[in-house]
C-alpha positions in Angstrom: 53.4 189.0 59.8 50.9 187.4 62.1 53.3 184.5 62.5 56.1 186.9 63.4 53.9 188.7 65.9 53.1 185.4 67.6 56.7 184.3 67.5 58.1 187.5 68.9 55.5 187.6 71.7 56.8 184.2 73.0 58.9 184.9 76.1 61.1 181.8 75.7 62.0 182.8 72.1 62.9 186.3 73.1 65.1 185.0 75.9 67.1 182.9 73.5 67.8 185.9 71.2 71.3 187.4 71.3 71.9 190.5 73.4 71.3 193.8 71.7 69.2 192.8 68.8 66.1 194.5 70.1 68.1 197.7 70.4 68.9 197.5 66.7 65.2 197.2 65.9 64.2 200.1 68.0 67.1 202.4 66.8 65.7 205.2 64.6 66.7 205.3 60.9 69.7 207.5 60.0 67.6 209.3 57.3 65.2 210.7 60.0 68.0 212.2 62.0 68.8 215.0 59.5 66.6 218.1 59.4 63.8 217.9 56.9 61.6 220.4 55.1 57.8 220.7 55.7 57.2 219.0 52.4 59.2 216.1 53.6 57.2 216.1 56.9 54.0 215.9 54.9 55.4 213.0 53.0 56.1 211.2 56.2 52.5 211.8 57.4 51.3 209.8 54.4 51.0 206.0 54.6 54.3 204.2 54.3 55.5 203.1 50.9 55.9 199.5 50.0 59.7 199.8 49.6 60.1 201.1 53.2 58.0 198.3 54.6 59.9 195.7 52.6 63.3 197.0 54.0 61.9 196.9 57.5 60.6 193.4 57.1 63.9 192.2 55.6 65.8 193.6 58.6 63.5 191.8 61.0 63.8 188.6 59.1 67.7 188.9 59.1 67.7 189.5 62.9 65.4 186.6 63.5 67.4 184.2 61.2 70.7 185.2 62.9 69.1 184.7 66.4 67.8 181.3 65.3 71.2 180.3 64.0 73.0 181.3 67.2 70.4 179.5 69.3 70.8 176.3 67.3 74.6 176.5 67.5 74.4 177.0 71.3 72.1 174.0 71.7 74.4 171.8 69.5 77.5 172.9 71.5 79.2 174.4 68.4 79.7 177.9 69.7 83.0 178.9 71.2 82.7 179.8 74.9 85.1 182.3 76.4 85.2 180.3 79.6 87.4 177.2 79.7 86.3 173.6 80.5 84.5 173.0 83.8 86.9 172.0 86.6 86.8 168.3 87.5 84.5 167.3 90.4 86.4 166.4 93.5 86.0 162.8 94.5 84.6 162.1 98.0 87.3 160.7 100.2 87.2 157.2 101.6 86.8 157.0 105.4 89.2 154.7 107.2 88.5 153.9 110.9 91.6 152.8 112.8 90.8 151.2 116.2 93.9 151.7 118.2 95.2 153.7 121.2 96.3 157.3 120.9 100.0 156.4 121.2 100.2 155.8 117.4 99.2 158.5 115.0 98.0 156.4 112.0 97.1 159.5 109.9 100.7 160.2 109.0 101.2 156.7 107.5 98.3 157.2 105.1 99.2 160.8 104.2 99.4 161.2 100.4 98.0 157.7 99.7 95.1 157.3 97.4 92.6 154.5 96.8 92.8 153.3 93.2 94.8 156.5 92.4 91.7 158.8 92.7 90.2 158.7 96.2 91.8 160.4 99.2 91.8 158.6 102.5 90.4 160.3 105.6 91.6 158.6 108.8 89.5 158.5 111.9 91.2 157.0 114.9 89.7 155.9 118.2 89.7 153.1 120.8 86.9 150.5 121.2 85.8 152.2 124.4 85.3 155.5 122.5 83.0 154.1 119.8 79.4 153.4 119.5 77.5 152.4 116.3 74.1 151.6 114.7 73.9 149.2 111.8 71.1 148.9 109.2 70.2 146.4 106.6 70.2 149.0 103.7 71.9 152.0 105.3 75.2 150.3 106.3 76.8 151.3 109.6 76.8 154.7 111.3 79.7 155.1 113.9 79.6 157.7 116.7 83.0 158.6 118.1 83.7 160.5 121.3 87.4 161.1 121.8 89.6 163.6 123.8 92.0 165.6 121.7 94.3 168.0 123.6 91.8 168.2 126.4 88.9 168.8 124.1 86.1 166.4 123.6 85.5 165.7 120.0 82.2 164.1 118.8 81.8 162.8 115.3 79.4 160.6 113.3 80.4 159.0 110.0 80.0 155.9 107.9 83.4 154.1 107.6 84.4 152.5 104.3 87.1 150.4 105.9 88.3 149.5 109.4 91.8 148.6 110.7 91.5 146.8 114.0 94.7 147.0 116.2 93.1 146.3 119.6 91.8 143.2 121.3 88.0 143.0 120.9 87.5 141.0 124.1 89.2 140.5 127.4 87.9 139.2 130.7 89.0 142.4 132.4 86.2 144.7 133.5 84.7 146.8 130.7 86.8 145.3 127.9 84.2 143.2 126.1 83.6 144.9 122.7 82.2 141.9 120.8 79.0 143.8 120.3 80.8 146.4 118.2 82.3 143.6 116.1 78.8 142.2 115.5 77.6 145.7 114.5 80.4 146.1 112.0 79.6 142.7 110.6 75.9 143.6 110.5 76.7 146.7 108.5 78.8 144.8 106.0 82.1 146.7 106.7 85.4 145.4 105.4 88.2 145.1 107.9 91.8 143.9 108.4 91.8 141.3 109.7 88.3 140.0 108.7 85.6 140.4 111.2 84.9 136.6 111.1 88.5 135.9 112.3 88.5 138.7 114.9 85.3 137.3 116.5 86.8 133.8 116.5 89.9 135.1 118.2 87.8 136.2 121.2 88.4 132.8 122.7 91.9 131.4 123.0 90.9 127.8 123.5 88.8 128.1 120.3 91.9 129.4 118.4 94.0 126.6 120.0 91.6 124.1 118.5 92.6 125.3 115.1 96.2 124.8 116.0 95.4 121.2 116.9 94.0 120.7 113.3 97.2 122.0 111.8 99.2 119.8 114.2 97.2 116.7 113.0 97.7 117.7 109.4 101.4 118.5 109.4 102.6 116.2 112.2 104.7 116.9 115.3 108.0 117.2 113.4 106.8 120.1 111.2 104.4 121.7 113.6 105.5 121.1 117.2 102.5 122.0 119.4 102.6 122.1 123.1 100.4 119.6 125.0 97.4 121.4 126.5 94.4 120.3 128.5 91.1 122.2 128.5 88.7 122.3 131.5 85.3 123.9 130.8 84.8 124.6 134.6 86.5 124.0 137.9 84.7 120.8 138.5 86.9 118.8 136.2 90.1 120.2 137.7 90.9 117.4 140.0 94.5 116.5 139.2 97.1 116.7 136.5 99.7 114.0 135.6 102.9 116.1 136.0 104.0 119.2 137.8 104.9 122.0 137.4 102.2 123.2 135.0 101.0 126.6 133.7 97.3 127.3 134.3 95.6 129.9 132.1 92.3 131.3 133.3 89.8 132.4 130.7 90.7 134.8 127.9 93.4 137.3 128.8 96.4 139.0 127.2 99.9 140.3 127.9 100.7 137.6 130.5 97.5 138.2 132.6 95.7 135.2 134.0 98.7 132.8 133.9 99.9 131.1 137.0 102.7 128.6 137.5 101.7 125.7 139.7 104.3 123.6 141.4 102.3 120.9 143.3 98.9 119.4 143.8 97.9 121.7 146.7 98.5 124.8 144.7 96.5 123.3 141.9 93.5 122.9 144.2 93.8 126.5 145.2 93.8 127.6 141.6 90.8 125.5 140.9 88.9 127.5 143.6 89.9 130.7 141.9 88.5 129.3 138.6 85.3 128.6 140.4 85.0 132.2 141.6 85.8 133.5 138.1 83.1 131.3 136.5 85.2 130.6 133.5 87.1 127.9 131.7 90.8 127.1 132.2 93.7 125.4 130.4 96.8 123.7 131.7 100.0 122.9 129.9 103.4 121.6 131.1 105.9 124.2 132.2 108.8 124.4 129.7 112.1 125.6 131.0 112.8 127.9 128.1 116.0 129.3 126.9 114.3 132.0 124.8 111.0 132.8 123.1 110.4 132.9 119.4 108.0 135.1 117.5 107.3 134.9 113.8 105.1 137.7 112.4 103.6 138.0 109.0 102.2 141.2 107.5 100.9 140.6 104.0 103.8 138.9 102.3 106.5 140.3 104.7 108.0 137.9 107.3 110.1 138.6 110.3 111.4 136.4 113.1 112.5 137.6 116.6 114.2 136.0 119.6 113.4 137.3 123.1 115.5 136.4 126.1 114.5 137.3 129.7 117.1 139.2 131.7 115.1 139.7 134.9 114.8 135.9 135.4 111.0 135.9 135.2 109.6 132.7 133.7 107.3 135.0 131.6 109.6 136.3 128.9 107.1 139.0 127.9 107.2 140.6 131.4 110.1 142.3 133.1 113.3 143.0 131.3 114.2 141.1 128.2 116.6 141.3 125.3 115.1 141.3 121.8 116.9 140.6 118.5 115.9 139.7 115.0 117.0 136.3 113.7 117.1 134.7 110.3 113.8 133.6 108.7 114.0 129.9 108.1 111.7 127.7 106.0 110.4 126.0 109.2 109.3 129.4 110.6 107.8 130.4 107.3 105.8 127.1 107.3 104.4 127.9 110.8 103.3 131.4 109.8 101.8 130.3 106.5 99.8 127.5 108.1 98.4 129.7 110.8 97.5 132.5 108.4 95.1 130.2 106.7 92.8 129.7 109.7 89.3 131.4 109.8 89.3 132.2 106.1 92.7 133.9 106.1 94.7 136.2 108.3 96.4 139.2 106.6 98.3 140.0 109.8 99.3 137.3 112.3 102.1 136.2 114.6 103.1 132.8 116.0 104.6 132.5 119.4 106.9 129.5 120.4 109.2 128.5 123.2 112.7 127.1 122.7 113.5 124.9 125.6 117.0 124.3 127.0 117.0 120.8 125.6 116.8 122.3 122.1 113.2 121.6 121.3 110.6 124.1 120.0 107.0 124.3 121.2 104.3 126.4 119.6 102.1 127.9 122.3 100.0 130.7 120.7 99.0 132.6 117.6 97.9 136.2 117.5 95.9 138.2 115.0 96.0 141.9 113.8 95.9 143.1 117.4 99.5 141.8 117.9 101.9 144.4 119.4 104.8 145.4 117.1 108.3 144.9 118.5 111.8 145.3 117.4 113.8 148.0 115.6 111.5 148.0 112.6 108.3 149.2 114.1 108.0 152.1 111.7 108.6 149.8 108.7 105.9 147.4 110.0 103.4 150.2 110.4 104.1 151.3 106.9 103.6 147.7 105.7 100.2 147.7 107.5 99.2 151.0 105.8 100.2 149.6 102.4 98.2 146.5 103.0 95.1 148.4 104.0 95.3 150.6 100.9 95.7 147.5 98.7 92.6 146.0 100.3 90.6 149.2 99.9 91.6 149.4 96.2 90.4 145.8 95.7 87.0 146.7 97.2 86.6 149.8 95.1 87.4 148.0 91.9 85.1 145.1 92.6 82.3 147.2 94.2 80.1 146.9 91.1 80.4 143.1 90.9 79.8 141.9 94.4 76.8 142.8 96.5 78.3 142.4 99.9 81.4 140.8 101.5 79.0 138.7 103.5 76.5 137.8 100.8 78.3 136.5 97.7 76.5 135.9 94.5 74.8 132.5 94.2 76.4 130.1 91.7 75.0 130.3 88.2 73.0 127.3 87.1 74.0 126.2 83.6 71.1 125.0 81.4 71.2 121.2 80.8 71.0 120.3 77.2 68.8 117.5 75.9 71.9 115.6 74.8 73.3 115.5 78.3 70.3 113.8 79.7 70.5 110.1 80.2 66.9 109.5 79.5 65.6 108.6 76.0 64.6 111.4 73.6 61.1 112.4 73.2 58.9 110.2 71.0 61.0 107.1 71.8 60.4 104.4 74.4 63.2 103.6 76.9 62.1 99.9 77.0 60.4 97.7 74.4 56.7 97.1 74.7 56.0 93.9 76.7 54.2 91.0 74.9 50.6 90.1 75.7 50.0 88.4 79.0 50.6 84.6 78.6 52.3 84.9 75.3 55.9 83.8 74.4 58.7 86.1 75.6 60.5 88.1 73.0 64.3 88.0 72.9 66.1 91.3 73.2 68.0 91.0 70.0 65.1 90.4 67.8 63.4 93.8 68.3 64.5 96.1 65.4 65.3 99.7 66.1 62.3 102.0 66.1 61.9 104.9 63.8 59.7 107.9 63.7 56.9 105.8 62.2 53.7 105.6 64.3 53.8 102.9 66.9 52.3 99.6 65.8 49.2 98.3 67.4 49.3 95.1 69.5 48.8 91.9 67.7 45.7 89.8 68.0 45.2 88.0 71.4 46.6 84.5 71.9 44.4 81.8 70.5 43.4 83.6 67.2 45.0 82.0 64.2 45.9 84.2 61.3 44.1 83.5 58.0 47.2 83.2 55.9 48.8 79.7 56.0 52.3 81.2 55.7 52.5 82.5 59.3 53.4 79.1 60.8 57.0 79.8 61.8 57.5 80.5 65.6 60.3 82.9 64.7 57.8 85.0 62.7 55.4 84.9 65.7 58.2 86.2 67.9 59.1 89.1 65.6 56.0 91.1 64.9 58.0 93.8 63.1 59.6 91.5 60.5 58.7 91.8 56.8 57.6 88.1 56.6 55.0 88.5 59.3 53.7 91.7 57.7 53.3 89.8 54.4 51.6 86.9 56.1 49.2 89.1 58.0 48.1 91.3 55.2 48.8 89.2 52.1 50.7 92.2 50.5 54.2 93.3 50.1 56.2 94.9 52.9 56.0 98.3 51.3 52.2 98.1 51.0 52.0 96.7 54.5 53.9 99.6 55.9 51.6 102.0 54.1 48.6 100.3 55.6 50.1 100.1 59.0 50.4 96.2 59.0 47.1 95.6 60.7 45.4 92.2 60.5 42.2 92.0 58.6 40.3 91.3 61.8 41.3 94.6 63.3 41.3 97.4 60.7 43.1 100.6 61.6 40.8 103.2 63.2 41.0 106.6 61.5 43.1 109.2 63.3 41.1 111.5 65.5 40.6 114.9 63.8 42.0 113.8 60.5 39.9 114.3 57.3 39.1 111.3 55.1 41.6 110.6 52.3 40.9 112.5 49.1 41.4 110.8 45.7 44.4 111.9 43.7 44.0 114.3 40.8 44.8 111.4 38.4 42.0 109.2 39.7 39.6 112.2 39.5 40.5 112.8 35.9 40.0 109.1 35.1 36.5 109.1 36.7 35.6 112.2 34.7 36.8 110.8 31.3 35.3 107.2 31.7 32.1 106.8 29.6 28.9 105.8 31.3 28.0 102.2 30.8 24.5 103.0 29.4 26.1 105.4 26.8 28.1 102.7 25.0 
């Protein structure tokens, strides 16, 4: 009973008991509810009988046992709960930052799409000029966005999981240098389309053109016809050009900006002075009297080719009025797009611009990245292709998130252990070269040395000038082969087997005992013979 008192006084045990069992213990007995006589009352005043206490104890024990059973079943999860299974926890959506102007609402193209079939996509859209960020080594990248939505200024801060860049990161126009944001995204390890490495390299058109020169040298002028271009790092080198007219391109600009057609030497000198004021580089290329422009775009694995013809008569086909139509995709155009898509580690979205002259020749003049403008009647289809490409890239990142530490820091290659058999050196315990003879002695031929075994190495023979005691060792061949059985026999006067046991040492130089080795013990047979041999004085 003391154990039960201590057990019932425990608050944790009482809390685990089923509801209502204490009320059953405190409920009065049914026999006491009926009217009783004074004699019966006197009986109740007497000490309780053993039968009554045993019934009370049995009820307490049954309540405790049932409570312990229910507690054990609840802990093991065997009890049937009235409530159903817990609802699944909603996955945190992946944040996609789209850097583009407000004319295109990219949220509708990602509506209903999921990353890996389980993560929703939350689209945040802004321009480069509306973004600011802070990147950390362990904390990733935190982006601050300040945009105007329907006349209301919206300020948000978030950590993007992926970025789609649809704007130029750099232009020489005032206030359009956003290369610091590209560096911040790279610092924070953010994945983008196209890659941040390629976008930063596209911030200089001569640098991109140098990659086209590599493709030109690899494929040749027939497969990859590249326009002839000259690069001037400053105005000081712009003295003259071989032929006129030429097209001069100042610095890094887009959409036809910074391009001037020069007809003669005097105009060229004027343009050189403008380059000096701009403090930038310049390129020149021969003017091509074009019939139409060609544009080949690649979005993922989708290819399209367009032809643009100027109607306003402007030599820049991308300015003024022009007629645009889609043309057949040839193998030659596909080769151009595939070759350019491999530069800077790979371009998921790119476009190649070429000029078709009136003499029927094509000249490749430029390549664009993911910031290329979409043209033609299939703009909606192209935007949907870009959205599908982004979802595919995000899915790949989610699947491989546990195996790669960072897109910028790949795992180092695993070093395979080199086995002892693969090593070119000799195994342990064996010499790579035979032991040289004593100084001044006759040379030993290579073929006369027998293969060594695991036996202990033999000690060097006696110095030159000492004659062995045995008269049998007179052959020069025996002197040249110290490991032969004949020489062992001549040196020790015993058989080769005995000589091998004794180590084949000459009598003048006995073998020194091994360090740390105990002296040889006689065999049990010799000990028994010594014990049974009679003493000579006892005979």
